[in-house]
Backbone as XML, in Angstrom:
<?xml version="1.0"?>
<chain id="A" units="angstrom">
  <residue number="1" name="MET">
    <atom name="N" x="34.559" y="155.312" z="162.789"/>
    <atom name="CA" x="34.824" y="153.989" z="162.280"/>
    <atom name="C" x="34.093" y="152.987" z="163.161"/>
  </residue>
  <residue number="2" name="ALA">
    <atom name="N" x="33.474" y="152.009" z="162.558"/>
    <atom name="CA" x="32.736" y="150.996" z="163.310"/>
    <atom name="C" x="33.693" y="150.138" z="164.102"/>
  </residue>
  <residue number="3" name="SER">
    <atom name="N" x="33.254" y="149.654" z="165.257"/>
    <atom name="CA" x="34.126" y="148.819" z="166.069"/>
    <atom name="C" x="34.457" y="147.537" z="165.333"/>
  </residue>
  <residue number="4" name="GLY">
    <atom name="N" x="35.666" y="147.051" z="165.554"/>
    <atom name="CA" x="36.083" y="145.808" z="164.952"/>
    <atom name="C" x="36.634" y="145.956" z="163.539"/>
  </residue>
  <residue number="5" name="ILE">
    <atom name="N" x="36.605" y="147.160" z="162.984"/>
    <atom name="CA" x="37.139" y="147.362" z="161.640"/>
    <atom name="C" x="38.475" y="148.062" z="161.760"/>
  </residue>
  <residue number="6" name="PHE">
    <atom name="N" x="39.487" y="147.460" z="161.165"/>
    <atom name="CA" x="40.835" y="148.008" z="161.191"/>
    <atom name="C" x="41.141" y="148.611" z="159.838"/>
  </residue>
  <residue number="7" name="ARG">
    <atom name="N" x="41.504" y="149.850" z="159.815"/>
    <atom name="CA" x="41.868" y="150.512" z="158.565"/>
    <atom name="C" x="43.389" y="150.539" z="158.485"/>
  </residue>
  <residue number="8" name="SER">
    <atom name="N" x="43.919" y="149.771" z="157.568"/>
    <atom name="CA" x="45.369" y="149.643" z="157.459"/>
    <atom name="C" x="45.951" y="150.771" z="156.621"/>
  </residue>
  <residue number="9" name="PRO">
    <atom name="N" x="47.239" y="151.062" z="156.840"/>
    <atom name="CA" x="47.914" y="152.045" z="155.990"/>
    <atom name="C" x="47.932" y="151.607" z="154.525"/>
  </residue>
  <residue number="10" name="LEU">
    <atom name="N" x="47.893" y="150.307" z="154.279"/>
    <atom name="CA" x="47.877" y="149.794" z="152.912"/>
    <atom name="C" x="46.632" y="150.265" z="152.171"/>
  </residue>
  <residue number="11" name="VAL">
    <atom name="N" x="45.468" y="150.249" z="152.840"/>
    <atom name="CA" x="44.228" y="150.706" z="152.212"/>
    <atom name="C" x="44.359" y="152.174" z="151.810"/>
  </residue>
  <residue number="12" name="GLY">
    <atom name="N" x="44.900" y="152.981" z="152.685"/>
    <atom name="CA" x="45.100" y="154.397" z="152.369"/>
    <atom name="C" x="46.039" y="154.588" z="151.190"/>
  </residue>
  <residue number="13" name="ALA">
    <atom name="N" x="47.095" y="153.792" z="151.138"/>
    <atom name="CA" x="48.049" y="153.892" z="150.034"/>
    <atom name="C" x="47.408" y="153.470" z="148.709"/>
  </residue>
  <residue number="14" name="VAL">
    <atom name="N" x="46.625" y="152.399" z="148.722"/>
    <atom name="CA" x="45.954" y="151.931" z="147.504"/>
    <atom name="C" x="44.956" y="152.981" z="147.030"/>
  </residue>
  <residue number="15" name="ASN">
    <atom name="N" x="44.163" y="153.525" z="147.944"/>
    <atom name="CA" x="43.187" y="154.556" z="147.564"/>
    <atom name="C" x="43.871" y="155.801" z="147.016"/>
  </residue>
  <residue number="16" name="SER">
    <atom name="N" x="44.966" y="156.226" z="147.644"/>
    <atom name="CA" x="45.697" y="157.398" z="147.149"/>
    <atom name="C" x="46.254" y="157.138" z="145.760"/>
  </residue>
  <residue number="17" name="GLY">
    <atom name="N" x="46.787" y="155.943" z="145.564"/>
    <atom name="CA" x="47.317" y="155.589" z="144.245"/>
    <atom name="C" x="46.235" y="155.578" z="143.183"/>
  </residue>
  <residue number="18" name="ALA">
    <atom name="N" x="45.071" y="155.023" z="143.510"/>
    <atom name="CA" x="43.960" y="154.978" z="142.555"/>
    <atom name="C" x="43.503" y="156.387" z="142.206"/>
  </residue>
  <residue number="19" name="MET">
    <atom name="N" x="43.452" y="157.277" z="143.190"/>
    <atom name="CA" x="43.010" y="158.643" z="142.916"/>
    <atom name="C" x="44.028" y="159.377" z="142.052"/>
  </residue>
  <residue number="20" name="ARG">
    <atom name="N" x="45.323" y="159.116" z="142.246"/>
    <atom name="CA" x="46.337" y="159.747" z="141.394"/>
    <atom name="C" x="46.223" y="159.248" z="139.956"/>
  </residue>
  <residue number="21" name="LEU">
    <atom name="N" x="45.877" y="157.975" z="139.778"/>
    <atom name="CA" x="45.732" y="157.426" z="138.423"/>
    <atom name="C" x="44.626" y="158.120" z="137.641"/>
  </residue>
  <residue number="22" name="LEU">
    <atom name="N" x="43.611" y="158.625" z="138.340"/>
    <atom name="CA" x="42.519" y="159.326" z="137.656"/>
    <atom name="C" x="42.997" y="160.594" z="136.957"/>
  </residue>
  <residue number="23" name="ASP">
    <atom name="N" x="44.155" y="161.123" z="137.379"/>
    <atom name="CA" x="44.692" y="162.352" z="136.793"/>
    <atom name="C" x="45.767" y="162.111" z="135.740"/>
  </residue>
  <residue number="24" name="VAL">
    <atom name="N" x="46.123" y="160.855" z="135.478"/>
    <atom name="CA" x="47.159" y="160.545" z="134.482"/>
    <atom name="C" x="46.584" y="160.754" z="133.085"/>
  </residue>
  <residue number="25" name="PRO">
    <atom name="N" x="47.259" y="161.573" z="132.261"/>
    <atom name="CA" x="46.753" y="161.801" z="130.897"/>
    <atom name="C" x="46.556" y="160.473" z="130.152"/>
  </residue>
  <residue number="26" name="GLY">
    <atom name="N" x="45.456" y="160.371" z="129.455"/>
    <atom name="CA" x="45.140" y="159.154" z="128.697"/>
    <atom name="C" x="44.543" y="158.080" z="129.580"/>
  </residue>
  <residue number="27" name="LEU">
    <atom name="N" x="45.316" y="157.579" z="130.511"/>
    <atom name="CA" x="44.848" y="156.530" z="131.408"/>
    <atom name="C" x="43.702" y="157.025" z="132.290"/>
  </residue>
  <residue number="28" name="GLY">
    <atom name="N" x="43.817" y="158.255" z="132.782"/>
    <atom name="CA" x="42.775" y="158.818" z="133.633"/>
    <atom name="C" x="41.425" y="158.866" z="132.936"/>
  </residue>
  <residue number="29" name="ALA">
    <atom name="N" x="41.422" y="159.268" z="131.667"/>
    <atom name="CA" x="40.166" y="159.334" z="130.914"/>
    <atom name="C" x="39.539" y="157.952" z="130.782"/>
  </residue>
  <residue number="30" name="LEU">
    <atom name="N" x="40.362" y="156.948" z="130.570"/>
    <atom name="CA" x="39.867" y="155.581" z="130.475"/>
    <atom name="C" x="39.280" y="155.111" z="131.813"/>
  </residue>
  <residue number="31" name="LEU">
    <atom name="N" x="39.991" y="155.370" z="132.899"/>
    <atom name="CA" x="39.526" y="154.949" z="134.229"/>
    <atom name="C" x="38.252" y="155.683" z="134.654"/>
  </residue>
  <residue number="32" name="ARG">
    <atom name="N" x="38.144" y="156.958" z="134.285"/>
    <atom name="CA" x="36.986" y="157.754" z="134.715"/>
    <atom name="C" x="35.680" y="157.297" z="134.075"/>
  </residue>
  <residue number="33" name="ARG">
    <atom name="N" x="35.736" y="156.410" z="133.110"/>
    <atom name="CA" x="34.492" y="155.872" z="132.536"/>
    <atom name="C" x="33.694" y="155.097" z="133.584"/>
  </residue>
  <residue number="34" name="ASN">
    <atom name="N" x="34.399" y="154.493" z="134.544"/>
    <atom name="CA" x="33.736" y="153.674" z="135.558"/>
    <atom name="C" x="34.234" y="153.962" z="136.972"/>
  </residue>
  <residue number="35" name="MET">
    <atom name="N" x="35.124" y="154.919" z="137.134"/>
    <atom name="CA" x="35.679" y="155.209" z="138.456"/>
    <atom name="C" x="35.598" y="156.708" z="138.708"/>
  </residue>
  <residue number="36" name="VAL">
    <atom name="N" x="35.297" y="157.032" z="139.945"/>
    <atom name="CA" x="35.218" y="158.434" z="140.341"/>
    <atom name="C" x="35.594" y="158.505" z="141.818"/>
  </residue>
  <residue number="37" name="ALA">
    <atom name="N" x="36.055" y="159.653" z="142.246"/>
    <atom name="CA" x="36.288" y="159.868" z="143.672"/>
    <atom name="C" x="35.022" y="160.475" z="144.263"/>
  </residue>
  <residue number="38" name="VAL">
    <atom name="N" x="34.597" y="159.959" z="145.414"/>
    <atom name="CA" x="33.458" y="160.547" z="146.115"/>
    <atom name="C" x="33.984" y="161.333" z="147.311"/>
  </residue>
  <residue number="39" name="ARG">
    <atom name="N" x="33.405" y="162.508" z="147.535"/>
    <atom name="CA" x="33.764" y="163.353" z="148.669"/>
    <atom name="C" x="32.510" y="163.534" z="149.514"/>
  </residue>
  <residue number="40" name="TYR">
    <atom name="N" x="32.660" y="163.390" z="150.807"/>
    <atom name="CA" x="31.506" y="163.465" z="151.697"/>
    <atom name="C" x="31.978" y="163.872" z="153.093"/>
  </residue>
  <residue number="41" name="SER">
    <atom name="N" x="31.043" y="164.281" z="153.918"/>
    <atom name="CA" x="31.329" y="164.610" z="155.317"/>
    <atom name="C" x="30.861" y="163.468" z="156.192"/>
  </residue>
  <residue number="42" name="GLY">
    <atom name="N" x="31.691" y="163.089" z="157.149"/>
    <atom name="CA" x="31.319" y="162.045" z="158.091"/>
    <atom name="C" x="30.147" y="162.513" z="158.946"/>
  </residue>
  <residue number="43" name="ARG">
    <atom name="N" x="29.174" y="161.628" z="159.147"/>
    <atom name="CA" x="27.984" y="161.989" z="159.928"/>
    <atom name="C" x="28.331" y="162.387" z="161.356"/>
  </residue>
  <residue number="44" name="ARG">
    <atom name="N" x="29.216" y="161.631" z="161.972"/>
    <atom name="CA" x="29.542" y="161.916" z="163.376"/>
    <atom name="C" x="30.689" y="162.904" z="163.526"/>
  </residue>
  <residue number="45" name="SER">
    <atom name="N" x="31.731" y="162.747" z="162.716"/>
    <atom name="CA" x="32.922" y="163.580" z="162.879"/>
    <atom name="C" x="32.789" y="164.935" z="162.210"/>
  </residue>
  <residue number="46" name="GLY">
    <atom name="N" x="32.003" y="165.003" z="161.133"/>
    <atom name="CA" x="31.927" y="166.235" z="160.356"/>
    <atom name="C" x="33.142" y="166.448" z="159.463"/>
  </residue>
  <residue number="47" name="ARG">
    <atom name="N" x="34.118" y="165.550" z="159.529"/>
    <atom name="CA" x="35.329" y="165.661" z="158.708"/>
    <atom name="C" x="35.001" y="165.322" z="157.259"/>
  </residue>
  <residue number="48" name="THR">
    <atom name="N" x="35.760" y="165.905" z="156.344"/>
    <atom name="CA" x="35.589" y="165.620" z="154.926"/>
    <atom name="C" x="36.501" y="164.473" z="154.523"/>
  </residue>
  <residue number="49" name="PHE">
    <atom name="N" x="35.944" y="163.523" z="153.778"/>
    <atom name="CA" x="36.680" y="162.354" z="153.301"/>
    <atom name="C" x="36.536" y="162.256" z="151.792"/>
  </residue>
  <residue number="50" name="GLN">
    <atom name="N" x="37.484" y="161.584" z="151.171"/>
    <atom name="CA" x="37.420" y="161.338" z="149.736"/>
    <atom name="C" x="37.972" y="159.945" z="149.473"/>
  </residue>
  <residue number="51" name="THR">
    <atom name="N" x="37.267" y="159.183" z="148.642"/>
    <atom name="CA" x="37.708" y="157.831" z="148.321"/>
    <atom name="C" x="37.301" y="157.479" z="146.894"/>
  </residue>
  <residue number="52" name="PRO">
    <atom name="N" x="38.119" y="156.691" z="146.199"/>
    <atom name="CA" x="37.750" y="156.284" z="144.842"/>
    <atom name="C" x="36.770" y="155.119" z="144.880"/>
  </residue>
  <residue number="53" name="VAL">
    <atom name="N" x="35.836" y="155.120" z="143.937"/>
    <atom name="CA" x="34.855" y="154.033" z="143.831"/>
    <atom name="C" x="34.592" y="153.735" z="142.360"/>
  </residue>
  <residue number="54" name="ASN">
    <atom name="N" x="34.161" y="152.529" z="142.077"/>
    <atom name="CA" x="33.657" y="152.178" z="140.746"/>
    <atom name="C" x="32.167" y="152.439" z="140.737"/>
  </residue>
  <residue number="55" name="TYR">
    <atom name="N" x="31.633" y="152.823" z="139.583"/>
    <atom name="CA" x="30.209" y="153.116" z="139.475"/>
    <atom name="C" x="29.695" y="152.657" z="138.121"/>
  </residue>
  <residue number="56" name="ARG">
    <atom name="N" x="28.371" y="152.625" z="138.037"/>
    <atom name="CA" x="27.709" y="152.448" z="136.739"/>
    <atom name="C" x="26.555" y="153.435" z="136.707"/>
  </residue>
  <residue number="57" name="ARG">
    <atom name="N" x="26.215" y="153.840" z="135.514"/>
    <atom name="CA" x="25.088" y="154.760" z="135.354"/>
    <atom name="C" x="23.796" y="153.966" z="135.228"/>
  </residue>
  <residue number="58" name="ASP">
    <atom name="N" x="22.749" y="154.511" z="135.817"/>
    <atom name="CA" x="21.407" y="153.948" z="135.710"/>
    <atom name="C" x="20.467" y="155.123" z="135.475"/>
  </residue>
  <residue number="59" name="GLY">
    <atom name="N" x="20.264" y="155.469" z="134.215"/>
    <atom name="CA" x="19.482" y="156.661" z="133.897"/>
    <atom name="C" x="20.227" y="157.892" z="134.370"/>
  </residue>
  <residue number="60" name="ASP">
    <atom name="N" x="19.557" y="158.728" z="135.166"/>
    <atom name="CA" x="20.193" y="159.931" z="135.702"/>
    <atom name="C" x="20.934" y="159.675" z="137.005"/>
  </residue>
  <residue number="61" name="ASP">
    <atom name="N" x="20.885" y="158.454" z="137.494"/>
    <atom name="CA" x="21.536" y="158.098" z="138.750"/>
    <atom name="C" x="22.866" y="157.398" z="138.493"/>
  </residue>
  <residue number="62" name="LEU">
    <atom name="N" x="23.713" y="157.386" z="139.516"/>
    <atom name="CA" x="24.901" y="156.555" z="139.528"/>
    <atom name="C" x="24.703" y="155.513" z="140.608"/>
  </residue>
  <residue number="63" name="VAL">
    <atom name="N" x="25.142" y="154.304" z="140.338"/>
    <atom name="CA" x="25.036" y="153.221" z="141.305"/>
    <atom name="C" x="26.429" y="152.727" z="141.630"/>
  </residue>
  <residue number="64" name="ILE">
    <atom name="N" x="26.736" y="152.707" z="142.909"/>
    <atom name="CA" x="28.034" y="152.248" z="143.398"/>
    <atom name="C" x="27.804" y="150.959" z="144.150"/>
  </residue>
  <residue number="65" name="ARG">
    <atom name="N" x="28.400" y="149.888" z="143.686"/>
    <atom name="CA" x="28.328" y="148.613" z="144.402"/>
    <atom name="C" x="29.531" y="148.550" z="145.329"/>
  </residue>
  <residue number="66" name="VAL">
    <atom name="N" x="29.276" y="148.437" z="146.610"/>
    <atom name="CA" x="30.335" y="148.439" z="147.612"/>
    <atom name="C" x="30.873" y="147.016" z="147.746"/>
  </residue>
  <residue number="67" name="MET">
    <atom name="N" x="32.104" y="146.823" z="147.331"/>
    <atom name="CA" x="32.736" y="145.514" z="147.453"/>
    <atom name="C" x="33.185" y="145.328" z="148.903"/>
  </residue>
  <residue number="68" name="THR">
    <atom name="N" x="33.029" y="144.141" z="149.444"/>
    <atom name="CA" x="33.348" y="143.811" z="150.842"/>
    <atom name="C" x="32.861" y="144.903" z="151.807"/>
  </residue>
  <residue number="69" name="PRO">
    <atom name="N" x="31.556" y="145.140" z="151.846"/>
    <atom name="CA" x="31.017" y="146.257" z="152.627"/>
    <atom name="C" x="31.296" y="146.184" z="154.122"/>
  </residue>
  <residue number="70" name="ASP">
    <atom name="N" x="31.452" y="144.985" z="154.672"/>
    <atom name="CA" x="31.700" y="144.893" z="156.109"/>
    <atom name="C" x="33.101" y="145.358" z="156.496"/>
  </residue>
  <residue number="71" name="SER">
    <atom name="N" x="33.984" y="145.487" z="155.505"/>
    <atom name="CA" x="35.333" y="145.969" z="155.794"/>
    <atom name="C" x="35.491" y="147.452" z="155.465"/>
  </residue>
  <residue number="72" name="LYS">
    <atom name="N" x="34.399" y="148.100" z="155.063"/>
    <atom name="CA" x="34.434" y="149.520" z="154.720"/>
    <atom name="C" x="33.428" y="150.285" z="155.570"/>
  </residue>
  <residue number="73" name="THR">
    <atom name="N" x="33.716" y="151.556" z="155.772"/>
    <atom name="CA" x="32.824" y="152.359" z="156.599"/>
    <atom name="C" x="32.174" y="153.517" z="155.856"/>
  </residue>
  <residue number="74" name="TRP">
    <atom name="N" x="32.734" y="153.945" z="154.738"/>
    <atom name="CA" x="32.274" y="155.177" z="154.095"/>
    <atom name="C" x="30.797" y="155.141" z="153.746"/>
  </residue>
  <residue number="75" name="TRP">
    <atom name="N" x="30.307" y="154.024" z="153.276"/>
    <atom name="CA" x="28.908" y="153.927" z="152.817"/>
    <atom name="C" x="27.906" y="154.070" z="153.958"/>
  </residue>
  <residue number="76" name="ARG">
    <atom name="N" x="28.334" y="153.837" z="155.180"/>
    <atom name="CA" x="27.423" y="153.942" z="156.322"/>
    <atom name="C" x="26.944" y="155.376" z="156.564"/>
  </residue>
  <residue number="77" name="ASN">
    <atom name="N" x="27.661" y="156.340" z="155.985"/>
    <atom name="CA" x="27.232" y="157.739" z="156.086"/>
    <atom name="C" x="25.971" y="158.005" z="155.269"/>
  </residue>
  <residue number="78" name="PHE">
    <atom name="N" x="25.552" y="157.030" z="154.461"/>
    <atom name="CA" x="24.423" y="157.237" z="153.552"/>
    <atom name="C" x="23.262" y="156.282" z="153.817"/>
  </residue>
  <residue number="79" name="THR">
    <atom name="N" x="23.235" y="155.672" z="154.996"/>
    <atom name="CA" x="22.119" y="154.796" z="155.350"/>
    <atom name="C" x="20.900" y="155.648" z="155.712"/>
  </residue>
  <residue number="80" name="GLU">
    <atom name="N" x="19.780" y="154.984" z="155.882"/>
    <atom name="CA" x="18.497" y="155.620" z="156.223"/>
    <atom name="C" x="18.118" y="156.657" z="155.175"/>
  </residue>
  <residue number="81" name="GLU">
    <atom name="N" x="18.107" y="157.927" z="155.524"/>
    <atom name="CA" x="17.693" y="158.991" z="154.601"/>
    <atom name="C" x="18.790" y="159.392" z="153.629"/>
  </residue>
  <residue number="82" name="GLY">
    <atom name="N" x="20.004" y="158.882" z="153.820"/>
    <atom name="CA" x="21.120" y="159.236" z="152.948"/>
    <atom name="C" x="21.695" y="160.591" z="153.292"/>
  </residue>
  <residue number="83" name="GLY">
    <atom name="N" x="22.455" y="161.148" z="152.352"/>
    <atom name="CA" x="23.076" y="162.435" z="152.590"/>
    <atom name="C" x="23.755" y="162.974" z="151.351"/>
  </residue>
  <residue number="84" name="PRO">
    <atom name="N" x="24.265" y="164.213" z="151.457"/>
    <atom name="CA" x="24.906" y="164.852" z="150.316"/>
    <atom name="C" x="26.253" y="164.205" z="149.998"/>
  </residue>
  <residue number="85" name="ILE">
    <atom name="N" x="26.578" y="164.218" z="148.709"/>
    <atom name="CA" x="27.831" y="163.633" z="148.235"/>
    <atom name="C" x="28.295" y="164.449" z="147.039"/>
  </residue>
  <residue number="86" name="THR">
    <atom name="N" x="29.606" y="164.498" z="146.839"/>
    <atom name="CA" x="30.183" y="165.128" z="145.655"/>
    <atom name="C" x="30.953" y="164.073" z="144.886"/>
  </residue>
  <residue number="87" name="LEU">
    <atom name="N" x="30.724" y="164.004" z="143.587"/>
    <atom name="CA" x="31.453" y="163.111" z="142.695"/>
    <atom name="C" x="32.508" y="163.974" z="142.019"/>
  </residue>
  <residue number="88" name="VAL">
    <atom name="N" x="33.761" y="163.730" z="142.372"/>
    <atom name="CA" x="34.865" y="164.589" z="141.957"/>
    <atom name="C" x="35.272" y="164.267" z="140.519"/>
  </residue>
  <residue number="89" name="GLY">
    <atom name="N" x="35.143" y="165.247" z="139.656"/>
    <atom name="CA" x="35.580" y="165.095" z="138.278"/>
    <atom name="C" x="34.677" y="164.260" z="137.397"/>
  </residue>
  <residue number="90" name="LEU">
    <atom name="N" x="33.436" y="164.055" z="137.796"/>
    <atom name="CA" x="32.506" y="163.279" z="136.967"/>
    <atom name="C" x="32.162" y="164.088" z="135.717"/>
  </residue>
  <residue number="91" name="ASP">
    <atom name="N" x="32.389" y="163.520" z="134.569"/>
    <atom name="CA" x="32.141" y="164.202" z="133.289"/>
    <atom name="C" x="32.877" y="165.540" z="133.219"/>
  </residue>
  <residue number="92" name="GLY">
    <atom name="N" x="34.061" y="165.592" z="133.833"/>
    <atom name="CA" x="34.899" y="166.788" z="133.760"/>
    <atom name="C" x="34.609" y="167.863" z="134.781"/>
  </residue>
  <residue number="93" name="ALA">
    <atom name="N" x="33.687" y="167.615" z="135.704"/>
    <atom name="CA" x="33.357" y="168.626" z="136.719"/>
    <atom name="C" x="32.944" y="167.926" z="138.010"/>
  </residue>
  <residue number="94" name="ASP">
    <atom name="N" x="33.061" y="168.644" z="139.117"/>
    <atom name="CA" x="32.552" y="168.109" z="140.373"/>
    <atom name="C" x="31.033" y="168.206" z="140.346"/>
  </residue>
  <residue number="95" name="ARG">
    <atom name="N" x="30.362" y="167.098" z="140.617"/>
    <atom name="CA" x="28.895" y="167.047" z="140.572"/>
    <atom name="C" x="28.380" y="166.670" z="141.950"/>
  </residue>
  <residue number="96" name="THR">
    <atom name="N" x="27.362" y="167.361" z="142.416"/>
    <atom name="CA" x="26.778" y="167.047" z="143.710"/>
    <atom name="C" x="25.531" y="166.201" z="143.527"/>
  </residue>
  <residue number="97" name="GLY">
    <atom name="N" x="25.188" y="165.507" z="144.591"/>
    <atom name="CA" x="23.994" y="164.684" z="144.557"/>
    <atom name="C" x="23.607" y="164.242" z="145.946"/>
  </residue>
  <residue number="98" name="HIS">
    <atom name="N" x="22.604" y="163.398" z="145.989"/>
    <atom name="CA" x="22.126" y="162.824" z="147.239"/>
    <atom name="C" x="22.302" y="161.311" z="147.143"/>
  </residue>
  <residue number="99" name="ALA">
    <atom name="N" x="23.012" y="160.736" z="148.107"/>
    <atom name="CA" x="23.323" y="159.307" z="148.078"/>
    <atom name="C" x="22.552" y="158.573" z="149.171"/>
  </residue>
  <residue number="100" name="VAL">
    <atom name="N" x="22.059" y="157.390" z="148.819"/>
    <atom name="CA" x="21.367" y="156.524" z="149.777"/>
    <atom name="C" x="21.931" y="155.118" z="149.635"/>
  </residue>
  <residue number="101" name="ALA">
    <atom name="N" x="22.377" y="154.570" z="150.763"/>
    <atom name="CA" x="22.921" y="153.209" z="150.786"/>
    <atom name="C" x="21.828" y="152.218" z="151.147"/>
  </residue>
  <residue number="102" name="HIS">
    <atom name="N" x="21.904" y="151.060" z="150.520"/>
    <atom name="CA" x="20.928" y="149.998" z="150.775"/>
    <atom name="C" x="21.663" y="148.661" z="150.860"/>
  </residue>
  <residue number="103" name="ARG">
    <atom name="N" x="21.356" y="147.895" z="151.910"/>
    <atom name="CA" x="21.897" y="146.537" z="152.051"/>
    <atom name="C" x="20.776" y="145.565" z="151.752"/>
  </residue>
  <residue number="104" name="ASP">
    <atom name="N" x="21.012" y="144.644" z="150.816"/>
    <atom name="CA" x="19.958" y="143.687" z="150.474"/>
    <atom name="C" x="19.994" y="142.485" z="151.415"/>
  </residue>
  <residue number="105" name="ASP">
    <atom name="N" x="19.073" y="141.558" z="151.223"/>
    <atom name="CA" x="18.961" y="140.414" z="152.127"/>
    <atom name="C" x="20.143" y="139.446" z="152.026"/>
  </residue>
  <residue number="106" name="ARG">
    <atom name="N" x="20.996" y="139.620" z="151.034"/>
    <atom name="CA" x="22.198" y="138.793" z="150.908"/>
    <atom name="C" x="23.432" y="139.513" z="151.440"/>
  </residue>
  <residue number="107" name="GLY">
    <atom name="N" x="23.252" y="140.712" z="151.994"/>
    <atom name="CA" x="24.360" y="141.463" z="152.574"/>
    <atom name="C" x="25.088" y="142.372" z="151.601"/>
  </residue>
  <residue number="108" name="ARG">
    <atom name="N" x="24.648" y="142.409" z="150.348"/>
    <atom name="CA" x="25.286" y="143.279" z="149.362"/>
    <atom name="C" x="24.829" y="144.717" z="149.582"/>
  </residue>
  <residue number="109" name="VAL">
    <atom name="N" x="25.752" y="145.631" z="149.371"/>
    <atom name="CA" x="25.455" y="147.055" z="149.591"/>
    <atom name="C" x="25.619" y="147.806" z="148.283"/>
  </residue>
  <residue number="110" name="THR">
    <atom name="N" x="24.616" y="148.611" z="147.956"/>
    <atom name="CA" x="24.703" y="149.543" z="146.837"/>
    <atom name="C" x="24.387" y="150.942" z="147.354"/>
  </residue>
  <residue number="111" name="VAL">
    <atom name="N" x="25.049" y="151.902" z="146.752"/>
    <atom name="CA" x="24.787" y="153.296" z="147.062"/>
    <atom name="C" x="24.286" y="153.938" z="145.775"/>
  </residue>
  <residue number="112" name="ARG">
    <atom name="N" x="23.072" y="154.455" z="145.817"/>
    <atom name="CA" x="22.475" y="155.112" z="144.641"/>
    <atom name="C" x="22.612" y="156.616" z="144.835"/>
  </residue>
  <residue number="113" name="VAL">
    <atom name="N" x="23.168" y="157.274" z="143.818"/>
    <atom name="CA" x="23.375" y="158.724" z="143.861"/>
    <atom name="C" x="22.466" y="159.379" z="142.844"/>
  </residue>
  <residue number="114" name="ARG">
    <atom name="N" x="21.587" y="160.252" z="143.323"/>
    <atom name="CA" x="20.728" y="161.059" z="142.467"/>
    <atom name="C" x="21.461" y="162.377" z="142.238"/>
  </residue>
  <residue number="115" name="LEU">
    <atom name="N" x="21.930" y="162.595" z="141.023"/>
    <atom name="CA" x="22.701" y="163.805" z="140.717"/>
    <atom name="C" x="21.833" y="165.049" z="140.809"/>
  </residue>
  <residue number="116" name="GLY">
    <atom name="N" x="22.469" y="166.139" z="141.255"/>
    <atom name="CA" x="21.768" y="167.417" z="141.333"/>
    <atom name="C" x="20.801" y="167.533" z="142.488"/>
  </residue>
  <residue number="117" name="ALA">
    <atom name="N" x="20.703" y="166.499" z="143.293"/>
    <atom name="CA" x="19.743" y="166.526" z="144.403"/>
    <atom name="C" x="20.428" y="166.839" z="145.727"/>
  </residue>
  <residue number="118" name="GLY">
    <atom name="N" x="21.695" y="167.178" z="145.700"/>
    <atom name="CA" x="22.434" y="167.417" z="146.940"/>
    <atom name="C" x="22.396" y="168.818" z="147.293"/>
  </residue>
</chain>
């Protein structure tokens, strides 16, 4: 975790709740149109993490816009050359890919996932 960033128990509870909603019959199918859980290994710790994110499709890629990126750390695992990522339950199956994070000149962060490249 980057210095100066506090991860509250509330964030963990909200993320856990969002991930459980993805499995609710009916509602889960609706949410999965734009939401998926990403699973990845921390660059430094090697630990496996999973978090829900919103995405949009761009051709064969998925694009994740990181809201309030300075208060989140997960996307930093995909800076520079990027790294492997798993999209849990995307289109009914776990899909692997290669994710690369980019911060633009306005501070906005997007993570582009190339499916099948992981």
